N, CA and C atoms as an extended XYZ file, in Angstrom:
537
Properties=species:S:1:pos:R:3:atomname:S:1:resname:S:1:resid:I:1 pbc="F F F"
N       212.928      346.173       -3.513 N   UNK     1
C       213.732      346.750       -2.454 CA  UNK     1
C       212.872      347.082       -1.240 C   UNK     1
N       211.694      347.649       -1.463 N   UNK     2
C       210.816      348.005       -0.347 CA  UNK     2
C       210.402      346.754        0.422 C   UNK     2
N       210.153      345.649       -0.306 N   UNK     3
C       209.779      344.407        0.352 CA  UNK     3
C       210.928      343.886        1.200 C   UNK     3
N       212.161      343.973        0.718 N   UNK     4
C       213.333      343.543        1.473 CA  UNK     4
C       213.471      344.372        2.742 C   UNK     4
N       213.317      345.656        2.628 N   UNK     5
C       213.399      346.522        3.806 CA  UNK     5
C       212.290      346.173        4.788 C   UNK     5
N       211.123      345.889        4.266 N   UNK     6
C       210.000      345.544        5.113 CA  UNK     6
C       210.278      344.250        5.881 C   UNK     6
N       210.802      343.235        5.199 N   UNK     7
C       211.139      341.977        5.859 CA  UNK     7
C       212.221      342.186        6.906 C   UNK     7
N       213.208      343.000        6.588 N   UNK     8
C       214.276      343.295        7.534 CA  UNK     8
C       213.710      343.958        8.788 C   UNK     8
N       212.809      344.880        8.585 N   UNK     9
C       212.172      345.556        9.712 CA  UNK     9
C       211.381      344.563       10.565 C   UNK     9
N       210.666      343.657        9.916 N   UNK    10
C       209.899      342.642       10.634 CA  UNK    10
C       210.840      341.770       11.469 C   UNK    10
N       211.963      341.359       10.895 N   UNK    11
C       212.895      340.491       11.615 CA  UNK    11
C       213.552      341.208       12.788 C   UNK    11
N       213.923      342.440       12.603 N   UNK    12
C       214.519      343.218       13.691 CA  UNK    12
C       213.495      343.426       14.803 C   UNK    12
N       212.286      343.763       14.415 N   UNK    13
C       211.228      343.972       15.404 CA  UNK    13
C       210.923      342.681       16.148 C   UNK    13
N       210.822      341.579       15.431 N   UNK    14
C       210.546      340.285       16.060 CA  UNK    14
C       211.664      339.921       17.037 C   UNK    14
N       212.922      340.124       16.635 N   UNK    15
C       214.054      339.821       17.518 CA  UNK    15
C       214.009      340.692       18.778 C   UNK    15
N       213.675      341.964       18.615 N   UNK    16
C       213.593      342.877       19.769 CA  UNK    16
C       212.476      342.449       20.720 C   UNK    16
N       211.348      342.061       20.168 N   UNK    17
C       210.223      341.608       21.006 CA  UNK    17
C       210.608      340.312       21.731 C   UNK    17
N       211.249      339.398       21.033 N   UNK    18
C       211.664      338.147       21.663 CA  UNK    18
C       212.715      338.391       22.753 C   UNK    18
N       213.622      339.334       22.528 N   UNK    19
C       214.608      339.666       23.558 CA  UNK    19
C       213.922      340.238       24.792 C   UNK    19
N       212.982      341.134       24.586 N   UNK    20
C       212.228      341.698       25.716 CA  UNK    20
C       211.451      340.600       26.443 C   UNK    20
N       210.856      339.704       25.687 N   UNK    21
C       210.126      338.585       26.277 CA  UNK    21
C       211.071      337.676       27.064 C   UNK    21
N       212.255      337.452       26.537 N   UNK    22
C       213.255      336.624       27.213 CA  UNK    22
C       213.628      337.213       28.575 C   UNK    22
N       213.945      338.497       28.595 N   UNK    23
C       214.317      339.160       29.845 CA  UNK    23
C       213.144      339.140       30.821 C   UNK    23
N       211.951      339.442       30.328 N   UNK    24
C       210.766      339.440       31.184 CA  UNK    24
C       210.497      338.044       31.748 C   UNK    24
N       210.643      337.023       30.914 N   UNK    25
C       210.408      335.649       31.356 CA  UNK    25
C       211.413      335.259       32.439 C   UNK    25
N       212.689      335.566       32.210 N   UNK    26
C       213.702      335.228       33.204 CA  UNK    26
C       213.411      335.930       34.522 C   UNK    26
N       213.081      337.185       34.441 N   UNK    27
C       212.838      337.984       35.633 CA  UNK    27
C       211.577      337.512       36.371 C   UNK    27
N       210.513      337.227       35.624 N   UNK    28
C       209.241      336.842       36.242 CA  UNK    28
C       209.250      335.414       36.778 C   UNK    28
N       209.937      334.505       36.102 N   UNK    29
C       209.886      333.103       36.516 CA  UNK    29
C       210.970      332.724       37.520 C   UNK    29
N       212.036      333.479       37.604 N   UNK    30
C       213.137      333.148       38.516 CA  UNK    30
C       212.703      333.035       39.976 C   UNK    30
N       211.848      333.932       40.484 N   UNK    31
C       211.451      333.812       41.893 CA  UNK    31
C       210.730      332.492       42.218 C   UNK    31
N       210.174      331.841       41.209 N   UNK    32
C       209.522      330.561       41.443 CA  UNK    32
C       210.534      329.494       41.856 C   UNK    32
N       211.785      329.659       41.411 N   UNK    33
C       212.832      328.715       41.756 CA  UNK    33
C       212.692      327.357       41.083 C   UNK    33
N       211.958      327.322       39.996 N   UNK    34
C       211.741      326.053       39.293 CA  UNK    34
C       212.457      326.125       37.948 C   UNK    34
N       213.596      325.474       37.883 N   UNK    35
C       214.436      325.516       36.685 CA  UNK    35
C       213.687      325.056       35.449 C   UNK    35
N       212.829      324.053       35.597 N   UNK    36
C       212.104      323.549       34.430 CA  UNK    36
C       211.211      324.616       33.819 C   UNK    36
N       210.644      325.483       34.633 N   UNK    37
C       209.778      326.541       34.109 CA  UNK    37
C       210.619      327.625       33.439 C   UNK    37
N       211.597      328.136       34.166 N   UNK    38
C       212.442      329.201       33.599 CA  UNK    38
C       213.198      328.691       32.376 C   UNK    38
N       213.846      327.547       32.509 N   UNK    39
C       214.646      326.999       31.412 CA  UNK    39
C       213.833      326.665       30.179 C   UNK    39
N       212.649      326.098       30.380 N   UNK    40
C       211.803      325.760       29.232 CA  UNK    40
C       211.369      327.012       28.481 C   UNK    40
N       211.003      328.053       29.223 N   UNK    41
C       210.611      329.309       28.582 CA  UNK    41
C       211.753      329.958       27.830 C   UNK    41
N       212.922      329.988       28.450 N   UNK    42
C       214.094      330.568       27.793 CA  UNK    42
C       214.427      329.785       26.531 C   UNK    42
N       214.455      328.464       26.637 N   UNK    43
C       214.774      327.638       25.465 CA  UNK    43
C       213.736      327.800       24.353 C   UNK    43
N       212.476      327.926       24.719 N   UNK    44
C       211.420      328.166       23.719 CA  UNK    44
C       211.687      329.469       22.966 C   UNK    44
N       212.001      330.515       23.696 N   UNK    45
C       212.261      331.815       23.072 CA  UNK    45
C       213.500      331.741       22.184 C   UNK    45
N       214.532      331.030       22.630 N   UNK    46
C       215.746      330.882       21.814 CA  UNK    46
C       215.447      330.140       20.515 C   UNK    46
N       214.666      329.073       20.597 N   UNK    47
C       214.312      328.323       19.390 CA  UNK    47
C       213.498      329.190       18.436 C   UNK    47
N       212.523      329.903       18.978 N   UNK    48
C       211.685      330.772       18.131 CA  UNK    48
C       212.523      331.852       17.457 C   UNK    48
N       213.444      332.442       18.194 N   UNK    49
C       214.291      333.487       17.618 CA  UNK    49
C       215.192      332.914       16.521 C   UNK    49
N       215.804      331.768       16.797 N   UNK    50
C       216.701      331.164       15.807 CA  UNK    50
C       215.968      330.823       14.517 C   UNK    50
N       214.761      330.299       14.635 N   UNK    51
C       214.004      329.883       13.452 CA  UNK    51
C       213.408      331.077       12.717 C   UNK    51
N       212.848      332.040       13.437 N   UNK    52
C       212.101      333.114       12.777 CA  UNK    52
C       212.910      334.373       12.480 C   UNK    52
N       214.034      334.551       13.158 N   UNK    53
C       214.802      335.791       12.970 CA  UNK    53
C       216.133      335.580       12.251 C   UNK    53
N       216.611      334.345       12.159 N   UNK    54
C       217.849      334.079       11.460 CA  UNK    54
C       219.009      333.765       12.387 C   UNK    54
N       220.151      333.468       11.753 N   UNK    55
C       221.339      333.075       12.504 CA  UNK    55
C       221.795      334.136       13.495 C   UNK    55
N       222.065      335.331       12.992 N   UNK    56
C       222.675      336.350       13.844 CA  UNK    56
C       221.835      336.682       15.078 C   UNK    56
N       220.558      337.036       14.926 N   UNK    57
C       219.773      337.332       16.132 CA  UNK    57
C       219.621      336.115       17.047 C   UNK    57
N       219.406      334.950       16.466 N   UNK    58
C       219.236      333.738       17.266 CA  UNK    58
C       220.465      333.402       18.083 C   UNK    58
N       221.624      333.483       17.450 N   UNK    59
C       222.860      333.150       18.151 CA  UNK    59
C       223.244      334.237       19.147 C   UNK    59
N       223.018      335.481       18.781 N   UNK    60
C       223.316      336.577       19.702 CA  UNK    60
C       222.449      336.471       20.957 C   UNK    60
N       221.170      336.205       20.784 N   UNK    61
C       220.284      336.074       21.936 CA  UNK    61
C       220.705      334.886       22.803 C   UNK    61
N       221.093      333.793       22.166 N   UNK    62
C       221.543      332.614       22.914 CA  UNK    62
C       222.765      332.930       23.772 C   UNK    62
N       223.660      333.717       23.215 N   UNK    63
C       224.877      334.055       23.954 CA  UNK    63
C       224.644      335.054       25.079 C   UNK    63
N       223.836      336.061       24.827 N   UNK    64
C       223.683      337.111       25.845 CA  UNK    64
C       222.680      336.752       26.937 C   UNK    64
N       221.797      335.799       26.673 N   UNK    65
C       220.760      335.441       27.640 CA  UNK    65
C       221.296      335.130       29.038 C   UNK    65
N       222.273      334.241       29.195 N   UNK    66
C       222.727      333.945       30.560 CA  UNK    66
C       223.476      335.114       31.204 C   UNK    66
N       224.115      335.937       30.393 N   UNK    67
C       224.809      337.108       30.937 CA  UNK    67
C       223.801      338.137       31.435 C   UNK    67
N       222.728      338.359       30.653 N   UNK    68
C       221.664      339.274       31.089 CA  UNK    68
C       221.012      338.771       32.368 C   UNK    68
N       220.737      337.483       32.407 N   UNK    69
C       220.103      336.907       33.594 CA  UNK    69
C       220.989      337.117       34.816 C   UNK    69
N       222.259      336.858       34.670 N   UNK    70
C       223.177      337.008       35.810 CA  UNK    70
C       223.266      338.466       36.248 C   UNK    70
N       223.289      339.386       35.277 N   UNK    71
C       223.340      340.812       35.624 CA  UNK    71
C       222.072      341.258       36.348 C   UNK    71
N       220.954      340.567       36.097 N   UNK    72
C       219.708      340.861       36.794 CA  UNK    72
C       219.655      340.164       38.156 C   UNK    72
N       220.721      339.418       38.467 N   UNK    73
C       220.754      338.700       39.734 CA  UNK    73
C       220.043      337.367       39.685 C   UNK    73
N       219.820      336.878       38.475 N   UNK    74
C       219.117      335.611       38.272 CA  UNK    74
C       220.144      334.577       37.823 C   UNK    74
N       219.957      333.372       38.248 N   UNK    75
C       220.789      332.294       37.749 CA  UNK    75
C       221.976      331.991       38.633 C   UNK    75
N       222.782      331.055       38.157 N   UNK    76
C       223.898      330.554       38.958 CA  UNK    76
C       225.106      331.488       38.953 C   UNK    76
N       226.130      331.044       39.601 N   UNK    77
C       227.371      331.789       39.704 CA  UNK    77
C       227.950      332.133       38.323 C   UNK    77
N       228.726      333.200       38.276 N   UNK    78
C       229.337      333.642       37.011 CA  UNK    78
C       230.185      332.551       36.370 C   UNK    78
N       230.741      331.673       37.161 N   UNK    79
C       231.592      330.597       36.626 CA  UNK    79
C       230.830      329.737       35.621 C   UNK    79
N       229.529      329.542       35.844 N   UNK    80
C       228.727      328.690       34.972 CA  UNK    80
C       228.217      329.399       33.725 C   UNK    80
N       228.189      330.710       33.739 N   UNK    81
C       227.566      331.482       32.659 CA  UNK    81
C       228.153      331.176       31.273 C   UNK    81
N       229.477      331.112       31.097 N   UNK    82
C       229.988      330.794       29.753 CA  UNK    82
C       229.559      329.414       29.253 C   UNK    82
N       229.434      328.461       30.164 N   UNK    83
C       229.006      327.120       29.762 CA  UNK    83
C       227.524      327.106       29.386 C   UNK    83
N       226.728      327.874       30.108 N   UNK    84
C       225.309      327.995       29.765 CA  UNK    84
C       225.171      328.704       28.417 C   UNK    84
N       225.977      329.737       28.205 N   UNK    85
C       225.950      330.450       26.918 CA  UNK    85
C       226.325      329.503       25.777 C   UNK    85
N       227.322      328.659       26.003 N   UNK    86
C       227.724      327.693       24.970 CA  UNK    86
C       226.602      326.698       24.699 C   UNK    86
N       225.931      326.241       25.757 N   UNK    87
C       224.794      325.334       25.580 CA  UNK    87
C       223.666      326.000       24.810 C   UNK    87
N       223.379      327.255       25.166 N   UNK    88
C       222.347      328.012       24.444 CA  UNK    88
C       222.720      328.194       22.983 C   UNK    88
N       223.989      328.468       22.740 N   UNK    89
C       224.474      328.690       21.368 CA  UNK    89
C       224.243      327.456       20.503 C   UNK    89
N       224.644      326.290       20.989 N   UNK    90
C       224.445      325.086       20.171 CA  UNK    90
C       222.962      324.759       20.037 C   UNK    90
N       222.181      325.053       21.073 N   UNK    91
C       220.733      324.831       21.012 CA  UNK    91
C       220.124      325.656       19.877 C   UNK    91
N       220.420      326.954       19.862 N   UNK    92
C       219.876      327.843       18.828 CA  UNK    92
C       220.427      327.478       17.443 C   UNK    92
N       221.704      327.185       17.371 N   UNK    93
C       222.326      326.837       16.094 CA  UNK    93
C       221.688      325.586       15.500 C   UNK    93
N       221.511      324.563       16.308 N   UNK    94
C       220.909      323.323       15.811 CA  UNK    94
C       219.454      323.548       15.407 C   UNK    94
N       218.718      324.315       16.187 N   UNK    95
C       217.336      324.630       15.798 CA  UNK    95
C       217.318      325.318       14.441 C   UNK    95
N       218.199      326.287       14.253 N   UNK    96
C       218.236      327.030       12.994 CA  UNK    96
C       218.610      326.123       11.826 C   UNK    96
N       219.645      325.332       12.001 N   UNK    97
C       220.134      324.488       10.908 CA  UNK    97
C       219.175      323.351       10.559 C   UNK    97
N       218.644      322.681       11.573 N   UNK    98
C       217.834      321.491       11.306 CA  UNK    98
C       216.363      321.776       11.037 C   UNK    98
N       215.864      322.915       11.518 N   UNK    99
C       214.440      323.198       11.296 CA  UNK    99
C       214.160      323.619        9.861 C   UNK    99
N       215.167      324.068        9.163 N   UNK   100
C       215.013      324.346        7.745 CA  UNK   100
C       214.742      325.777        7.343 C   UNK   100
N       214.600      326.692        8.281 N   UNK   101
C       214.355      328.087        7.900 CA  UNK   101
C       213.136      328.201        7.014 C   UNK   101
N       213.335      328.586        5.768 N   UNK   102
C       212.212      328.739        4.829 CA  UNK   102
C       211.576      327.397        4.482 C   UNK   102
N       212.310      326.332        4.663 N   UNK   103
C       211.801      324.987        4.372 CA  UNK   103
C       211.350      324.287        5.663 C   UNK   103
N       210.904      325.053        6.637 N   UNK   104
C       210.460      324.546        7.941 CA  UNK   104
C       209.306      323.569        7.778 C   UNK   104
N       209.435      322.400        8.398 N   UNK   105
C       208.350      321.411        8.416 CA  UNK   105
C       208.257      320.825        9.821 C   UNK   105
N       207.166      320.147       10.090 N   UNK   106
C       206.974      319.529       11.399 CA  UNK   106
C       208.034      318.460       11.657 C   UNK   106
N       208.345      317.663       10.642 N   UNK   107
C       209.354      316.614       10.802 CA  UNK   107
C       210.711      317.225       11.127 C   UNK   107
N       211.070      318.266       10.391 N   UNK   108
C       212.346      318.944       10.656 CA  UNK   108
C       212.369      319.511       12.071 C   UNK   108
N       211.240      320.042       12.524 N   UNK   109
C       211.220      320.635       13.858 CA  UNK   109
C       211.340      319.577       14.951 C   UNK   109
N       210.781      318.409       14.745 N   UNK   110
C       210.930      317.326       15.720 CA  UNK   110
C       212.393      316.897       15.802 C   UNK   110
N       213.022      316.744       14.654 N   UNK   111
C       214.449      316.389       14.620 CA  UNK   111
C       215.275      317.478       15.294 C   UNK   111
N       214.975      318.733       14.980 N   UNK   112
C       215.700      319.857       15.583 CA  UNK   112
C       215.520      319.874       17.094 C   UNK   112
N       214.295      319.652       17.558 N   UNK   113
C       214.004      319.688       18.996 CA  UNK   113
C       214.797      318.630       19.748 C   UNK   113
N       214.819      317.429       19.232 N   UNK   114
C       215.520      316.330       19.908 CA  UNK   114
C       217.029      316.539       19.854 C   UNK   114
N       217.542      316.850       18.675 N   UNK   115
C       218.991      317.038       18.532 CA  UNK   115
C       219.490      318.221       19.358 C   UNK   115
N       218.767      319.331       19.310 N   UNK   116
C       219.181      320.522       20.057 CA  UNK   116
C       219.185      320.254       21.557 C   UNK   116
N       218.176      319.558       22.046 N   UNK   117
C       218.102      319.249       23.482 CA  UNK   117
C       219.262      318.359       23.917 C   UNK   117
N       219.546      317.338       23.139 N   UNK   118
C       220.623      316.409       23.498 CA  UNK   118
C       221.982      317.101       23.479 C   UNK   118
N       222.241      317.888       22.445 N   UNK   119
C       223.542      318.551       22.347 CA  UNK   119
C       223.687      319.633       23.423 C   UNK   119
N       222.626      320.394       23.667 N   UNK   120
C       222.700      321.403       24.740 CA  UNK   120
C       222.981      320.728       26.069 C   UNK   120
N       222.258      319.661       26.350 N   UNK   121
C       222.485      318.899       27.584 CA  UNK   121
C       223.939      318.457       27.689 C   UNK   121
N       224.482      317.907       26.608 N   UNK   122
C       225.868      317.424       26.621 CA  UNK   122
C       226.859      318.557       26.892 C   UNK   122
N       226.664      319.685       26.229 N   UNK   123
C       227.573      320.825       26.414 CA  UNK   123
C       227.532      321.323       27.856 C   UNK   123
N       226.335      321.491       28.391 N   UNK   124
C       226.208      321.985       29.773 CA  UNK   124
C       226.708      320.948       30.766 C   UNK   124
N       226.390      319.697       30.545 N   UNK   125
C       226.831      318.640       31.462 CA  UNK   125
C       228.356      318.557       31.494 C   UNK   125
N       228.960      318.508       30.338 N   UNK   126
C       230.428      318.422       30.290 CA  UNK   126
C       231.054      319.693       30.863 C   UNK   126
N       230.550      320.847       30.434 N   UNK   127
C       231.133      322.109       30.875 CA  UNK   127
C       230.983      322.376       32.358 C   UNK   127
N       229.794      322.159       32.886 N   UNK   128
C       229.539      322.497       34.291 CA  UNK   128
C       229.824      321.319       35.221 C   UNK   128
N       229.232      320.166       34.931 N   UNK   129
C       229.349      319.026       35.849 CA  UNK   129
C       230.742      318.397       35.810 C   UNK   129
N       231.322      318.302       34.623 N   UNK   130
C       232.609      317.632       34.504 CA  UNK   130
C       233.822      318.570       34.611 C   UNK   130
N       233.621      319.861       34.314 N   UNK   131
C       234.762      320.789       34.336 CA  UNK   131
C       234.627      321.833       35.438 C   UNK   131
N       233.582      322.665       35.371 N   UNK   132
C       233.483      323.812       36.282 CA  UNK   132
C       233.361      323.406       37.750 C   UNK   132
N       232.502      322.457       38.043 N   UNK   133
C       232.286      322.086       39.451 CA  UNK   133
C       233.546      321.450       40.062 C   UNK   133
N       234.084      320.389       39.460 N   UNK   134
C       235.221      319.758       40.130 CA  UNK   134
C       236.556      320.494       39.977 C   UNK   134
N       236.745      321.202       38.860 N   UNK   135
C       238.057      321.796       38.596 CA  UNK   135
C       238.160      323.284       38.926 C   UNK   135
N       237.045      323.994       38.899 N   UNK   136
C       237.089      325.440       39.157 CA  UNK   136
C       236.512      325.759       40.540 C   UNK   136
N       235.291      325.315       40.796 N   UNK   137
C       234.652      325.632       42.081 CA  UNK   137
C       235.202      324.796       43.236 C   UNK   137
N       235.378      323.527       42.992 N   UNK   138
C       235.868      322.576       43.999 CA  UNK   138
C       235.085      322.648       45.309 C   UNK   138
N       233.737      322.507       45.230 N   UNK   139
C       232.937      322.570       46.462 CA  UNK   139
C       233.027      321.264       47.249 C   UNK   139
N       232.373      321.239       48.397 N   UNK   140
C       232.287      320.004       49.177 CA  UNK   140
C       231.565      318.951       48.340 C   UNK   140
N       231.689      317.708       48.753 N   UNK   141
C       231.067      316.624       47.989 CA  UNK   141
C       229.552      316.787       47.917 C   UNK   141
N       228.935      317.167       49.018 N   UNK   142
C       227.475      317.355       49.045 CA  UNK   142
C       227.049      318.506       48.130 C   UNK   142
N       227.772      319.630       48.202 N   UNK   143
C       227.455      320.773       47.341 CA  UNK   143
C       227.666      320.409       45.872 C   UNK   143
N       228.709      319.648       45.589 N   UNK   144
C       228.979      319.219       44.212 CA  UNK   144
C       227.842      318.356       43.683 C   UNK   144
N       227.313      317.472       44.531 N   UNK   145
C       226.190      316.618       44.119 CA  UNK   145
C       224.950      317.448       43.809 C   UNK   145
N       224.676      318.431       44.657 N   UNK   146
C       223.503      319.286       44.463 CA  UNK   146
C       223.625      320.096       43.176 C   UNK   146
N       224.787      320.710       42.976 N   UNK   147
C       225.010      321.495       41.756 CA  UNK   147
C       224.949      320.610       40.516 C   UNK   147
N       225.590      319.455       40.597 N   UNK   148
C       225.611      318.537       39.452 CA  UNK   148
C       224.202      318.096       39.079 C   UNK   148
N       223.371      317.849       40.083 N   UNK   149
C       221.999      317.421       39.821 CA  UNK   149
C       221.222      318.507       39.077 C   UNK   149
N       221.462      319.759       39.431 N   UNK   150
C       220.741      320.867       38.787 CA  UNK   150
C       221.144      321.046       37.326 C   UNK   150
N       222.377      320.663       36.998 N   UNK   151
C       222.865      320.876       35.634 CA  UNK   151
C       223.038      319.571       34.868 C   UNK   151
N       222.161      318.625       35.158 N   UNK   152
C       222.198      317.372       34.419 CA  UNK   152
C       220.841      317.118       33.777 C   UNK   152
N       220.117      316.135       34.209 N   UNK   153
C       218.850      315.742       33.576 CA  UNK   153
C       217.834      316.891       33.481 C   UNK   153
N       217.706      317.762       34.493 N   UNK   154
C       216.739      318.866       34.329 CA  UNK   154
C       217.023      319.742       33.099 C   UNK   154
N       218.282      319.868       32.723 N   UNK   155
C       218.620      320.641       31.522 CA  UNK   155
C       218.071      319.960       30.267 C   UNK   155
N       218.193      318.657       30.217 N   UNK   156
C       217.670      317.896       29.080 CA  UNK   156
C       216.148      317.986       29.034 C   UNK   156
N       215.521      317.823       30.182 N   UNK   157
C       214.056      317.874       30.239 CA  UNK   157
C       213.538      319.254       29.825 C   UNK   157
N       214.148      320.321       30.342 N   UNK   158
C       213.660      321.668       29.984 CA  UNK   158
C       213.863      321.950       28.504 C   UNK   158
N       214.950      321.459       27.924 N   UNK   159
C       215.177      321.658       26.491 CA  UNK   159
C       214.165      320.856       25.664 C   UNK   159
N       213.820      319.659       26.121 N   UNK   160
C       212.817      318.861       25.406 CA  UNK   160
C       211.422      319.479       25.530 C   UNK   160
N       211.096      319.985       26.716 N   UNK   161
C       209.807      320.677       26.896 CA  UNK   161
C       209.731      321.871       25.950 C   UNK   161
N       210.808      322.649       25.910 N   UNK   162
C       210.845      323.810       25.016 CA  UNK   162
C       210.700      323.379       23.563 C   UNK   162
N       211.323      322.270       23.203 N   UNK   163
C       211.195      321.768       21.841 CA  UNK   163
C       209.759      321.433       21.496 C   UNK   163
N       209.066      320.762       22.412 N   UNK   164
C       207.653      320.450       22.190 CA  UNK   164
C       206.812      321.702       22.059 C   UNK   164
N       207.077      322.676       22.932 N   UNK   165
C       206.340      323.939       22.846 CA  UNK   165
C       206.652      324.675       21.539 C   UNK   165
N       207.915      324.649       21.133 N   UNK   166
C       208.303      325.324       19.888 CA  UNK   166
C       207.619      324.681       18.683 C   UNK   166
N       207.523      323.365       18.693 N   UNK   167
C       206.836      322.667       17.598 CA  UNK   167
C       205.378      323.135       17.506 C   UNK   167
N       204.766      323.392       18.657 N   UNK   168
C       203.379      323.866       18.673 CA  UNK   168
C       203.262      325.343       18.311 C   UNK   168
N       204.208      326.156       18.762 N   UNK   169
C       204.109      327.610       18.627 CA  UNK   169
C       204.644      328.128       17.286 C   UNK   169
N       205.714      327.555       16.786 N   UNK   170
C       206.342      328.099       15.574 CA  UNK   170
C       205.406      328.205       14.374 C   UNK   170
N       204.572      327.220       14.102 N   UNK   171
C       203.660      327.397       12.959 CA  UNK   171
C       202.721      328.596       13.135 C   UNK   171
N       202.410      328.927       14.367 N   UNK   172
C       201.513      330.053       14.633 CA  UNK   172
C       202.221      331.384       14.418 C   UNK   172
N       203.475      331.485       14.887 N   UNK   173
C       204.166      332.771       14.818 CA  UNK   173
C       204.945      332.992       13.523 C   UNK   173
N       205.085      331.949       12.746 N   UNK   174
C       205.815      332.108       11.486 CA  UNK   174
C       204.858      332.384       10.341 C   UNK   174
N       205.400      333.028        9.349 N   UNK   175
C       204.626      333.328        8.150 CA  UNK   175
C       205.613      333.425        7.005 C   UNK   175
N       205.323      334.223        6.024 N   UNK   176
C       206.222      334.422        4.895 CA  UNK   176
C       207.456      335.216        5.292 C   UNK   176
N       207.563      335.578        6.551 N   UNK   177
C       208.670      336.422        6.985 CA  UNK   177
C       209.861      335.647        7.526 C   UNK   177
N       209.886      334.330        7.363 N   UNK   178
C       211.062      333.574        7.812 CA  UNK   178
C       212.274      333.984        7.013 C   UNK   178
N       213.442      333.914        7.662 N   UNK   179
C       214.687      334.233        6.960 CA  UNK   179
C       215.458      332.976        6.687 C   UNK   179
């Protein structure tokens, strides 16, 4: 029982540290205005949380991340936030499911990284580029092109960068405390 409580404490503490790191990363990197830097860091933290802390913390962090960023004045318009949250959710979910949790291996993490990036890209692309921009925002053609460009290939690239970083970092930060 004491060991179970100890592991629970480790997971809660790890999730809290990752959440603080997520907020700090968003806040510190946003002024740079480089989506690949901010997005890659956020996606890395989401993958690490999903793999090392379990379903609930990983998915919760994925969902609240874009809302926290927006409340801090970071990120795009509120209209896009639910679609970004959905993309984050599938990213974290796929990382958790495919990386194997206690059966985590390098091969599983490569599969998780690629699958999570592709599915997140698809969710954000369909949600923002195909639905939110033309049907909700209805901006000028030039503005629509600019917004669409920001929420297309750069999303895939930042998710893939995060996947590569997660493959390198997860073996270092994980131990017998995986859930």
